[in-house]
TIZAZA-573513 format. One record per residue (C-alpha): y, z, x; residue number from 1; residue in three letters. Coordinates in pm, 1 decimal. Layout:
<Y->Y&Z->Z&X->X&i->NUM&aa->ALA>;
...
END
This chain:
<Y->-8437.3&Z->-4326.9&X->-4290.1&i->1&aa->MET>;
<Y->-8562.4&Z->-4598.6&X->-4057.3&i->2&aa->LYS>;
<Y->-8251.0&Z->-4802.7&X->-4124.0&i->3&aa->PHE>;
<Y->-8033.5&Z->-4504.0&X->-4030.2&i->4&aa->THR>;
<Y->-8228.7&Z->-4453.6&X->-3705.6&i->5&aa->LEU>;
<Y->-8191.8&Z->-4821.6&X->-3619.2&i->6&aa->ARG>;
<Y->-7818.5&Z->-4809.5&X->-3680.1&i->7&aa->VAL>;
<Y->-7790.6&Z->-4495.5&X->-3466.2&i->8&aa->TYR>;
<Y->-7990.2&Z->-4654.0&X->-3183.6&i->9&aa->ALA>;
<Y->-7777.8&Z->-4968.3&X->-3203.3&i->10&aa->SER>;
<Y->-7457.4&Z->-4764.9&X->-3180.5&i->11&aa->ARG>;
<Y->-7593.2&Z->-4577.2&X->-2880.5&i->12&aa->ARG>;
<Y->-7668.3&Z->-4903.1&X->-2702.1&i->13&aa->ARG>;
<Y->-7321.0&Z->-5035.9&X->-2773.8&i->14&aa->VAL>;
<Y->-7160.7&Z->-4712.2&X->-2651.6&i->15&aa->LEU>;
<Y->-7375.8&Z->-4706.2&X->-2337.7&i->16&aa->ALA>;
<Y->-7291.9&Z->-5068.7&X->-2261.1&i->17&aa->GLY>;
<Y->-6917.8&Z->-5015.7&X->-2289.6&i->18&aa->ARG>;
<Y->-6915.8&Z->-4694.6&X->-2086.8&i->19&aa->VAL>;
<Y->-7145.7&Z->-4849.7&X->-1826.4&i->20&aa->ARG>;
<Y->-6903.6&Z->-5137.2&X->-1784.7&i->21&aa->ALA>;
<Y->-6630.6&Z->-4880.1&X->-1722.1&i->22&aa->LEU>;
<Y->-6827.2&Z->-4670.7&X->-1470.4&i->23&aa->THR>;
<Y->-6934.7&Z->-4980.4&X->-1277.1&i->24&aa->GLU>;
<Y->-6582.8&Z->-5118.8&X->-1253.6&i->25&aa->SER>;
<Y->-6394.0&Z->-5119.2&X->-925.5&i->26&aa->ARG>;
<Y->-6102.9&Z->-4922.7&X->-1072.4&i->27&aa->GLY>;
<Y->-6330.4&Z->-4636.3&X->-1175.2&i->28&aa->PHE>;
<Y->-6477.0&Z->-4621.5&X->-824.1&i->29&aa->THR>;
<Y->-6130.4&Z->-4617.2&X->-666.9&i->30&aa->VAL>;
<Y->-6014.8&Z->-4333.1&X->-893.6&i->31&aa->VAL>;
<Y->-6318.1&Z->-4115.7&X->-824.2&i->32&aa->VAL>;
<Y->-6309.2&Z->-4186.8&X->-452.0&i->33&aa->MET>;
<Y->-5940.1&Z->-4099.1&X->-439.4&i->34&aa->SER>;
<Y->-6010.3&Z->-3773.3&X->-623.4&i->35&aa->ALA>;
<Y->-6284.4&Z->-3681.5&X->-374.1&i->36&aa->ILE>;
<Y->-6061.3&Z->-3751.4&X->-74.6&i->37&aa->LEU>;
<Y->-5772.1&Z->-3566.9&X->-238.3&i->38&aa->GLY>;
<Y->-5994.6&Z->-3267.2&X->-299.3&i->39&aa->ASN>;
<Y->-6100.7&Z->-3276.7&X->67.7&i->40&aa->ALA>;
<Y->-5735.7&Z->-3269.9&X->175.4&i->41&aa->VAL>;
<Y->-5674.2&Z->-2980.4&X->-62.4&i->42&aa->LEU>;
<Y->-5959.0&Z->-2782.2&X->93.6&i->43&aa->LEU>;
<Y->-5807.4&Z->-2842.6&X->436.1&i->44&aa->GLY>;
<Y->-5462.9&Z->-2726.1&X->325.4&i->45&aa->LEU>;
<Y->-5608.4&Z->-2401.0&X->193.7&i->46&aa->GLU>;
<Y->-5714.5&Z->-2307.7&X->548.0&i->47&aa->THR>;
<Y->-5347.9&Z->-2251.7&X->638.9&i->48&aa->TYR>;
<Y->-5284.7&Z->-1901.1&X->507.8&i->49&aa->SER>;
<Y->-4905.9&Z->-1925.0&X->497.9&i->50&aa->GLY>;
<Y->-4906.9&Z->-2256.7&X->316.2&i->51&aa->PHE>;
<Y->-5178.1&Z->-2140.3&X->73.5&i->52&aa->ALA>;
<Y->-4988.0&Z->-1822.9&X->-16.4&i->53&aa->GLU>;
<Y->-4662.7&Z->-2007.7&X->-69.9&i->54&aa->ARG>;
<Y->-4807.7&Z->-2285.1&X->-285.2&i->55&aa->TRP>;
<Y->-5090.6&Z->-2087.6&X->-442.5&i->56&aa->HIS>;
<Y->-5005.1&Z->-2178.7&X->-802.8&i->57&aa->ALA>;
<Y->-4964.8&Z->-2548.9&X->-726.5&i->58&aa->GLN>;
<Y->-5287.8&Z->-2561.7&X->-527.9&i->59&aa->LEU>;
<Y->-5473.8&Z->-2386.2&X->-807.9&i->60&aa->HIS>;
<Y->-5334.9&Z->-2637.2&X->-1058.3&i->61&aa->PHE>;
<Y->-5444.2&Z->-2930.6&X->-840.6&i->62&aa->LEU>;
<Y->-5789.9&Z->-2780.0&X->-803.5&i->63&aa->GLU>;
<Y->-5819.0&Z->-2760.6&X->-1182.5&i->64&aa->GLY>;
<Y->-5707.1&Z->-3123.1&X->-1208.2&i->65&aa->GLY>;
<Y->-5969.1&Z->-3241.5&X->-960.0&i->66&aa->PHE>;
<Y->-6235.4&Z->-3043.8&X->-1143.3&i->67&aa->LEU>;
<Y->-6130.9&Z->-3207.7&X->-1470.8&i->68&aa->ALA>;
<Y->-6158.8&Z->-3553.3&X->-1312.2&i->69&aa->VAL>;
<Y->-6505.0&Z->-3479.3&X->-1171.4&i->70&aa->PHE>;
<Y->-6621.4&Z->-3335.6&X->-1502.5&i->71&aa->THR>;
<Y->-6497.2&Z->-3641.8&X->-1691.0&i->72&aa->ALA>;
<Y->-6674.5&Z->-3864.8&X->-1438.8&i->73&aa->GLU>;
<Y->-7008.4&Z->-3690.8&X->-1490.9&i->74&aa->VAL>;
<Y->-6966.8&Z->-3701.8&X->-1870.3&i->75&aa->VAL>;
<Y->-6894.3&Z->-4074.5&X->-1856.1&i->76&aa->LEU>;
<Y->-7199.5&Z->-4134.4&X->-1639.2&i->77&aa->ARG>;
<Y->-7411.0&Z->-3944.3&X->-1890.3&i->78&aa->ILE>;
<Y->-7268.3&Z->-4152.2&X->-2176.5&i->79&aa->LEU>;
<Y->-7345.3&Z->-4466.8&X->-1976.4&i->80&aa->ALA>;
<Y->-7710.0&Z->-4368.3&X->-2013.5&i->81&aa->HIS>;
<Y->-7684.4&Z->-4274.9&X->-2380.9&i->82&aa->ALA>;
<Y->-7941.5&Z->-4537.8&X->-2477.9&i->83&aa->ASP>;
<Y->-8180.1&Z->-4418.1&X->-2206.8&i->84&aa->ARG>;
<Y->-8100.1&Z->-4058.9&X->-2106.8&i->85&aa->PRO>;
<Y->-8401.0&Z->-4024.6&X->-1878.6&i->86&aa->ARG>;
<Y->-8261.6&Z->-4290.6&X->-1645.5&i->87&aa->PHE>;
<Y->-7969.9&Z->-4061.6&X->-1562.0&i->88&aa->PHE>;
<Y->-8202.4&Z->-3805.6&X->-1401.7&i->89&aa->PHE>;
<Y->-8403.2&Z->-4068.0&X->-1214.2&i->90&aa->ARG>;
<Y->-8106.7&Z->-4126.4&X->-985.3&i->91&aa->ASN>;
<Y->-8079.8&Z->-3840.2&X->-731.0&i->92&aa->PRO>;
<Y->-7706.1&Z->-3903.1&X->-688.1&i->93&aa->TRP>;
<Y->-7648.3&Z->-3839.4&X->-1058.3&i->94&aa->ASN>;
<Y->-7840.8&Z->-3512.7&X->-1035.7&i->95&aa->VAL>;
<Y->-7645.1&Z->-3410.8&X->-725.9&i->96&aa->PHE>;
<Y->-7308.7&Z->-3489.4&X->-888.0&i->97&aa->ASP>;
<Y->-7397.3&Z->-3300.8&X->-1204.4&i->98&aa->ALA>;
<Y->-7519.9&Z->-2998.1&X->-1007.1&i->99&aa->ALA>;
<Y->-7203.6&Z->-2983.0&X->-792.9&i->100&aa->VAL>;
<Y->-6976.3&Z->-2999.6&X->-1097.4&i->101&aa->VAL>;
<Y->-7187.5&Z->-2754.0&X->-1294.5&i->102&aa->LEU>;
<Y->-7166.5&Z->-2495.5&X->-1015.5&i->103&aa->CYS>;
<Y->-6789.9&Z->-2478.6&X->-1063.6&i->104&aa->ALA>;
<Y->-6841.9&Z->-2339.7&X->-1415.6&i->105&aa->PHE>;
<Y->-7090.7&Z->-2068.7&X->-1324.1&i->106&aa->LEU>;
<Y->-6926.7&Z->-1726.6&X->-1377.8&i->107&aa->PRO>;
<Y->-7113.0&Z->-1565.1&X->-1087.6&i->108&aa->VAL>;
<Y->-6922.3&Z->-1781.0&X->-839.9&i->109&aa->LEU>;
<Y->-6585.9&Z->-1638.4&X->-940.7&i->110&aa->GLY>;
<Y->-6653.9&Z->-1318.6&X->-745.6&i->111&aa->ASP>;
<Y->-6775.4&Z->-1495.5&X->-433.4&i->112&aa->ASN>;
<Y->-6490.6&Z->-1696.1&X->-285.5&i->113&aa->THR>;
<Y->-6684.8&Z->-1806.7&X->22.5&i->114&aa->THR>;
<Y->-6974.7&Z->-1947.0&X->-178.8&i->115&aa->LEU>;
<Y->-6731.9&Z->-2117.6&X->-414.6&i->116&aa->LEU>;
<Y->-6555.9&Z->-2284.9&X->-121.9&i->117&aa->ARG>;
<Y->-6888.0&Z->-2404.7&X->19.0&i->118&aa->LEU>;
<Y->-6987.2&Z->-2554.1&X->-315.4&i->119&aa->LEU>;
<Y->-6649.5&Z->-2721.1&X->-346.1&i->120&aa->ARG>;
<Y->-6706.5&Z->-2863.8&X->-0.3&i->121&aa->LEU>;
<Y->-7015.4&Z->-3041.3&X->-135.1&i->122&aa->LEU>;
<Y->-6783.9&Z->-3265.4&X->-335.8&i->123&aa->ARG>;
<Y->-6677.4&Z->-3429.5&X->-10.6&i->124&aa->VAL>;
<Y->-7039.2&Z->-3534.8&X->46.9&i->125&aa->LEU>;
<Y->-7018.9&Z->-3735.1&X->-274.7&i->126&aa->ARG>;
<Y->-6832.0&Z->-4002.5&X->-80.3&i->127&aa->THR>;
<Y->-7176.8&Z->-4124.6&X->26.9&i->128&aa->ALA>;
<Y->-7230.8&Z->-4246.1&X->-328.2&i->129&aa->ARG>;
<Y->-6950.3&Z->-4500.1&X->-297.7&i->130&aa->PHE>;
<Y->-7000.2&Z->-4601.5&X->69.6&i->131&aa->LEU>;
<Y->-7319.7&Z->-4807.6&X->114.4&i->132&aa->PRO>;
<Y->-7347.2&Z->-4753.0&X->490.3&i->133&aa->GLN>;
<Y->-7303.1&Z->-4379.1&X->458.2&i->134&aa->LEU>;
<Y->-7554.8&Z->-4381.8&X->172.8&i->135&aa->ARG>;
<Y->-7805.0&Z->-4551.8&X->406.7&i->136&aa->VAL>;
<Y->-7756.9&Z->-4278.5&X->668.1&i->137&aa->ILE>;
<Y->-7800.9&Z->-3998.4&X->415.0&i->138&aa->VAL>;
<Y->-8113.5&Z->-4165.2&X->276.5&i->139&aa->THR>;
<Y->-8247.4&Z->-4209.3&X->628.8&i->140&aa->ALA>;
<Y->-8199.8&Z->-3839.0&X->698.9&i->141&aa->LEU>;
<Y->-8399.2&Z->-3754.7&X->389.4&i->142&aa->GLY>;
<Y->-8678.2&Z->-3997.2&X->479.5&i->143&aa->LYS>;
<Y->-8696.7&Z->-3863.0&X->835.0&i->144&aa->SER>;
<Y->-8749.5&Z->-3503.4&X->716.7&i->145&aa->ALA>;
<Y->-9134.7&Z->-3512.3&X->729.4&i->146&aa->PRO>;
<Y->-9131.7&Z->-3660.8&X->1079.4&i->147&aa->GLY>;
<Y->-8866.8&Z->-3414.0&X->1191.1&i->148&aa->THR>;
<Y->-9073.8&Z->-3121.4&X->1065.1&i->149&aa->ILE>;
<Y->-9373.1&Z->-3248.5&X->1264.6&i->150&aa->SER>;
<Y->-9149.9&Z->-3281.2&X->1569.8&i->151&aa->PHE>;
<Y->-9030.4&Z->-2923.1&X->1527.6&i->152&aa->LEU>;
<Y->-9387.5&Z->-2795.8&X->1500.6&i->153&aa->VAL>;
<Y->-9498.0&Z->-2976.6&X->1816.6&i->154&aa->VAL>;
<Y->-9179.5&Z->-2878.3&X->2000.9&i->155&aa->GLY>;
<Y->-9219.6&Z->-2512.4&X->1904.2&i->156&aa->THR>;
<Y->-9580.9&Z->-2511.8&X->2023.9&i->157&aa->LEU>;
<Y->-9483.1&Z->-2674.3&X->2352.6&i->158&aa->LEU>;
<Y->-9195.9&Z->-2431.1&X->2400.8&i->159&aa->LEU>;
<Y->-9418.7&Z->-2131.3&X->2332.4&i->160&aa->TYR>;
<Y->-9689.8&Z->-2242.1&X->2577.0&i->161&aa->VAL>;
<Y->-9443.0&Z->-2308.2&X->2858.8&i->162&aa->TYR>;
<Y->-9260.0&Z->-1983.5&X->2782.3&i->163&aa->ALA>;
<Y->-9584.2&Z->-1789.4&X->2820.5&i->164&aa->MET>;
<Y->-9661.5&Z->-1967.0&X->3148.7&i->165&aa->VAL>;
<Y->-9308.3&Z->-1899.2&X->3273.2&i->166&aa->GLY>;
<Y->-9337.7&Z->-1532.0&X->3180.5&i->167&aa->TRP>;
<Y->-9665.7&Z->-1502.1&X->3369.3&i->168&aa->LEU>;
<Y->-9532.2&Z->-1676.6&X->3679.2&i->169&aa->CYS>;
<Y->-9166.4&Z->-1572.7&X->3702.6&i->170&aa->PHE>;
<Y->-9127.5&Z->-1248.5&X->3506.2&i->171&aa->ALA>;
<Y->-9136.9&Z->-1027.2&X->3815.2&i->172&aa->THR>;
<Y->-8915.5&Z->-1242.3&X->4038.6&i->173&aa->ALA>;
<Y->-8667.0&Z->-1355.9&X->3771.3&i->174&aa->ASP>;
<Y->-8662.6&Z->-1101.5&X->3485.0&i->175&aa->PRO>;
<Y->-8317.3&Z->-1217.3&X->3371.0&i->176&aa->ALA>;
<Y->-8460.7&Z->-1551.9&X->3257.1&i->177&aa->HIS>;
<Y->-8833.4&Z->-1485.2&X->3213.5&i->178&aa->TYR>;
<Y->-8853.9&Z->-1108.4&X->3157.4&i->179&aa->GLY>;
<Y->-8995.6&Z->-1155.2&X->2804.0&i->180&aa->SER>;
<Y->-9128.1&Z->-1431.3&X->2585.2&i->181&aa->ILE>;
<Y->-8794.1&Z->-1447.7&X->2403.5&i->182&aa->GLY>;
<Y->-8588.9&Z->-1485.3&X->2723.8&i->183&aa->ARG>;
<Y->-8831.3&Z->-1743.8&X->2858.2&i->184&aa->ALA>;
<Y->-8814.1&Z->-1944.4&X->2536.7&i->185&aa->ALA>;
<Y->-8432.4&Z->-1930.8&X->2538.4&i->186&aa->LEU>;
<Y->-8422.1&Z->-2043.9&X->2902.5&i->187&aa->THR>;
<Y->-8654.4&Z->-2336.4&X->2836.9&i->188&aa->LEU>;
<Y->-8466.4&Z->-2432.9&X->2521.3&i->189&aa->PHE>;
<Y->-8147.4&Z->-2464.2&X->2727.2&i->190&aa->ILE>;
<Y->-8333.5&Z->-2660.5&X->2995.4&i->191&aa->LEU>;
<Y->-8445.7&Z->-2903.5&X->2723.7&i->192&aa->MET>;
<Y->-8089.1&Z->-3037.3&X->2727.2&i->193&aa->THR>;
<Y->-8110.2&Z->-3067.3&X->3110.2&i->194&aa->LEU>;
<Y->-7825.9&Z->-2817.5&X->3140.8&i->195&aa->ASP>;
<Y->-7870.0&Z->-2608.9&X->3459.2&i->196&aa->GLY>;
<Y->-8194.0&Z->-2782.6&X->3553.6&i->197&aa->LEU>;
<Y->-8097.7&Z->-2813.2&X->3920.7&i->198&aa->GLY>;
<Y->-8025.1&Z->-2442.7&X->3955.3&i->199&aa->GLU>;
<Y->-8348.9&Z->-2350.8&X->3776.8&i->200&aa->ALA>;
<Y->-8554.1&Z->-2575.8&X->4005.5&i->201&aa->VAL>;
<Y->-8392.1&Z->-2435.0&X->4323.9&i->202&aa->ARG>;
<Y->-8448.6&Z->-2079.2&X->4202.8&i->203&aa->ALA>;
<Y->-8808.2&Z->-2162.2&X->4119.3&i->204&aa->GLY>;
<Y->-8874.0&Z->-2315.7&X->4460.1&i->205&aa->LEU>;
<Y->-8763.9&Z->-1989.4&X->4620.0&i->206&aa->ASP>;
<Y->-9038.1&Z->-1816.9&X->4420.7&i->207&aa->ILE>;
<Y->-9320.0&Z->-2073.7&X->4451.3&i->208&aa->SER>;
<Y->-9346.0&Z->-2440.1&X->4552.8&i->209&aa->PRO>;
<Y->-9561.8&Z->-2497.2&X->4243.5&i->210&aa->TRP>;
<Y->-9260.9&Z->-2429.7&X->4021.4&i->211&aa->SER>;
<Y->-9149.9&Z->-2789.6&X->4071.5&i->212&aa->PHE>;
<Y->-9461.6&Z->-2912.1&X->3887.2&i->213&aa->ALA>;
<Y->-9388.1&Z->-2660.8&X->3610.5&i->214&aa->TYR>;
<Y->-9031.0&Z->-2777.0&X->3555.4&i->215&aa->TYR>;
<Y->-9108.2&Z->-3146.6&X->3606.4&i->216&aa->ALA>;
<Y->-9389.2&Z->-3148.0&X->3348.8&i->217&aa->SER>;
<Y->-9179.7&Z->-2951.0&X->3100.7&i->218&aa->TYR>;
<Y->-8877.7&Z->-3180.8&X->3130.9&i->219&aa->VAL>;
<Y->-9100.0&Z->-3488.7&X->3105.7&i->220&aa->LEU>;
<Y->-9264.8&Z->-3366.9&X->2784.9&i->221&aa->LEU>;
<Y->-8966.1&Z->-3204.7&X->2613.1&i->222&aa->SER>;
<Y->-8657.3&Z->-3399.2&X->2716.3&i->223&aa->SER>;
<Y->-8807.3&Z->-3746.7&X->2743.5&i->224&aa->PHE>;
<Y->-9126.1&Z->-3775.7&X->2540.8&i->225&aa->LEU>;
<Y->-9047.8&Z->-3555.9&X->2236.9&i->226&aa->LEU>;
<Y->-8681.0&Z->-3654.5&X->2210.6&i->227&aa->VAL>;
<Y->-8768.9&Z->-4024.6&X->2223.2&i->228&aa->ASN>;
<Y->-9031.4&Z->-3967.3&X->1954.8&i->229&aa->LEU>;
<Y->-8765.4&Z->-3803.1&X->1737.0&i->230&aa->LEU>;
<Y->-8531.7&Z->-4097.6&X->1794.1&i->231&aa->ILE>;
<Y->-8812.8&Z->-4331.9&X->1694.4&i->232&aa->GLY>;
<Y->-8871.1&Z->-4137.9&X->1371.8&i->233&aa->VAL>;
<Y->-8501.6&Z->-4152.7&X->1282.9&i->234&aa->VAL>;
<Y->-8473.3&Z->-4525.3&X->1360.6&i->235&aa->ILE>;
<Y->-8782.4&Z->-4600.5&X->1152.6&i->236&aa->ASN>;
<Y->-8639.1&Z->-4400.2&X->863.2&i->237&aa->SER>;
<Y->-8307.0&Z->-4582.3&X->902.6&i->238&aa->LEU>;
<Y->-8481.6&Z->-4919.2&X->872.0&i->239&aa->ASP>;
<Y->-8665.0&Z->-4803.2&X->559.5&i->240&aa->GLN>;
<Y->-8342.4&Z->-4672.1&X->407.1&i->241&aa->ALA>;
<Y->-8163.6&Z->-4999.3&X->483.7&i->242&aa->ARG>;
<Y->-8442.2&Z->-5199.5&X->320.5&i->243&aa->ASP>;
<Y->-8432.0&Z->-4972.4&X->16.1&i->244&aa->SER>;
<Y->-8055.0&Z->-5013.4&X->-9.4&i->245&aa->GLU>;
<Y->-8082.6&Z->-5391.9&X->12.7&i->246&aa->LEU>;
<Y->-8350.4&Z->-5392.6&X->-256.4&i->247&aa->GLU>;
<Y->-8140.2&Z->-5166.4&X->-476.6&i->248&aa->ARG>;
<Y->-7836.7&Z->-5386.6&X->-420.1&i->249&aa->GLY>;
<Y->-8031.3&Z->-5695.6&X->-529.0&i->250&aa->SER>;
<Y->-8123.3&Z->-5521.5&X->-854.5&i->251&aa->GLN>;
<Y->-7775.4&Z->-5389.7&X->-925.8&i->252&aa->GLY>;
<Y->-7556.9&Z->-5091.1&X->-856.4&i->253&aa->GLU>;
<Y->-7720.6&Z->-4770.3&X->-741.5&i->254&aa->CYS>;
<Y->-7852.3&Z->-4583.9&X->-1041.9&i->255&aa->GLY>;
<Y->-7833.3&Z->-4882.4&X->-1277.5&i->256&aa->ARG>;
<Y->-8136.3&Z->-4916.6&X->-1501.1&i->257&aa->GLU>;
<Y->-8335.1&Z->-5240.3&X->-1521.4&i->258&aa->PRO>;
<Y->-8211.4&Z->-5520.1&X->-1741.3&i->259&aa->ASP>;
<Y->-8294.0&Z->-5453.1&X->-2104.6&i->260&aa->ARG>;
<Y->-8420.9&Z->-5805.6&X->-2164.7&i->261&aa->ASP>;
<Y->-8668.7&Z->-5774.0&X->-1878.8&i->262&aa->LEU>;
<Y->-8777.3&Z->-5417.2&X->-1952.2&i->263&aa->ALA>;
<Y->-8731.4&Z->-5330.4&X->-2320.0&i->264&aa->PRO>;
<Y->-8786.6&Z->-4970.4&X->-2410.6&i->265&aa->ASP>;
<Y->-8989.7&Z->-4829.1&X->-2697.2&i->266&aa->ALA>;
<Y->-8695.3&Z->-4836.1&X->-2939.9&i->267&aa->ALA>;
<Y->-8632.4&Z->-5206.0&X->-2874.6&i->268&aa->ASP>;
<Y->-8999.0&Z->-5292.2&X->-2921.5&i->269&aa->ILE>;
<Y->-9014.8&Z->-5093.3&X->-3245.8&i->270&aa->GLN>;
<Y->-8704.4&Z->-5270.0&X->-3378.7&i->271&aa->ASP>;
<Y->-8853.7&Z->-5608.5&X->-3299.8&i->272&aa->ARG>;
<Y->-9184.9&Z->-5520.3&X->-3464.4&i->273&aa->ILE>;
<Y->-9002.7&Z->-5392.4&X->-3773.5&i->274&aa->THR>;
<Y->-8795.4&Z->-5710.9&X->-3794.8&i->275&aa->ALA>;
<Y->-9108.5&Z->-5926.3&X->-3759.8&i->276&aa->ALA>;
<Y->-9284.9&Z->-5731.2&X->-4034.6&i->277&aa->ARG>;
<Y->-8983.7&Z->-5765.9&X->-4262.6&i->278&aa->ARG>;
<Y->-8977.3&Z->-6139.1&X->-4201.6&i->279&aa->ALA>;
<Y->-9349.3&Z->-6166.7&X->-4283.4&i->280&aa->LEU>;
<Y->-9302.0&Z->-5963.8&X->-4601.9&i->281&aa->ASP>;
<Y->-9016.1&Z->-6190.9&X->-4711.2&i->282&aa->ASP>;
<Y->-9224.7&Z->-6498.9&X->-4640.8&i->283&aa->ALA>;
<Y->-9520.1&Z->-6358.6&X->-4835.1&i->284&aa->GLU>;
<Y->-9295.3&Z->-6272.3&X->-5131.9&i->285&aa->ARG>;
<Y->-9150.2&Z->-6621.9&X->-5136.4&i->286&aa->LEU>;
<Y->-9498.1&Z->-6772.4&X->-5133.5&i->287&aa->VAL>;
<Y->-9613.0&Z->-6550.0&X->-5421.1&i->288&aa->LEU>;
<Y->-9301.3&Z->-6629.0&X->-5623.8&i->289&aa->GLU>;
<Y->-9346.8&Z->-7001.7&X->-5573.6&i->290&aa->SER>;
<Y->-9708.8&Z->-7003.8&X->-5695.7&i->291&aa->LEU>;
<Y->-9629.3&Z->-6957.8&X->-6072.8&i->292&aa->PRO>;
<Y->-9365.7&Z->-7229.1&X->-6060.2&i->293&aa->ARG>;
<Y->-9607.9&Z->-7460.2&X->-5885.2&i->294&aa->GLN>;
<Y->-9871.7&Z->-7391.9&X->-6151.5&i->295&aa->LYS>;
<Y->-9615.8&Z->-7453.2&X->-6427.9&i->296&aa->ALA>;
<Y->-9528.7&Z->-7790.6&X->-6278.6&i->297&aa->ARG>;
<Y->-9890.2&Z->-7883.6&X->-6236.2&i->298&aa->ASP>;
<Y->-9992.2&Z->-7780.2&X->-6594.4&i->299&aa->ALA>;
<Y->-9852.7&Z->-8095.5&X->-6784.7&i->300&aa->PRO>;
<Y->-10012.2&Z->-8320.0&X->-6528.0&i->301&aa->THR>;
<Y->-10352.0&Z->-8164.4&X->-6591.2&i->302&aa->ASN>;
<Y->-10318.5&Z->-8220.0&X->-6966.7&i->303&aa->ARG>;
END
C-alpha cells in the first residue's frame, strides 16, 4: 500500500513538473495573451448591432473557442500544481482566473445577457497577469484600499459639516444650491474639483463677506489637503506593490511555489524517512546474517 502511494506521489510530481514547464514557457504566455486580446476584440465587435446580427453564428463559434482555450489554460495550471494543490489557491490570480472561467458555465447566466457580458469583460482584466507593470498597478490599487476607505470617511465627514454650515448660512439667499443638505453636499462636491469656484465665491460675497473664509477653508481642506493625502496613500501603495513584485520576480514567476529542494513537503519528508528506515533494516539484516558465518570461521581457530 505504501509502495503504491509512493509511486502515485512520484507520478504526480513528474506530471506537475512537465505541465509547469509548459505553463511557464513563453509560447504558452503568448497563446493565452493572444486569446485574451482576441476575446476583447470580439466583445467590441458585438457592440455593432448590424455586424453582430450578420455574423452571429461565427461570433458565437469564436466565443466558444476562446472559452475552450481559457478552460484548457485553467486546467493546465491546476495540473501544474498536482503535487501541491494548495499552492494553486494561494495565488490570487489563479483564483481569479478560475472564477472567471467557472462563471461562464453557470446556467443562471444564460438568461441574463448583460451579466454574462460583464463577466466576459473580466477576461480582459486577466492581461494584468502577464504584464508586470500592469500587475504592479492592480496590486497597488488593492493595497491602497484601506487608506482610500479612511480618506472617504474623512472626506464624507468634512463634506457633511460644510454642507450643514452652507445650509445654515446660504439656504435663504441661494436655495438652488443650499436649499437642503443634499443640494449643499452636491454643490460642495462639485466645488471640490474647483469647477465653478469663481462663480460660487462671487455669489457668496453678494450674500456675506464672510463667505470668502467659508469657501477658502473648504477648498484648502478638500481640494489640497485631502487630495494630496490620497495621492500619498496611492504612491506609498505603489512602492509596496513594486517591492513585492521585485521580490516575487527574484523567487520565480508569479504563483510559482518554492523550490522543492529548499522547502520539501510532508510527502517528500515521509519518502526520505521511509528510504532511510529501509536502508537501516537492510544493514541490520546483513549484520545479522554475517554473524553465523563469522562464528563458523572463528570456531576452528578456537579449537
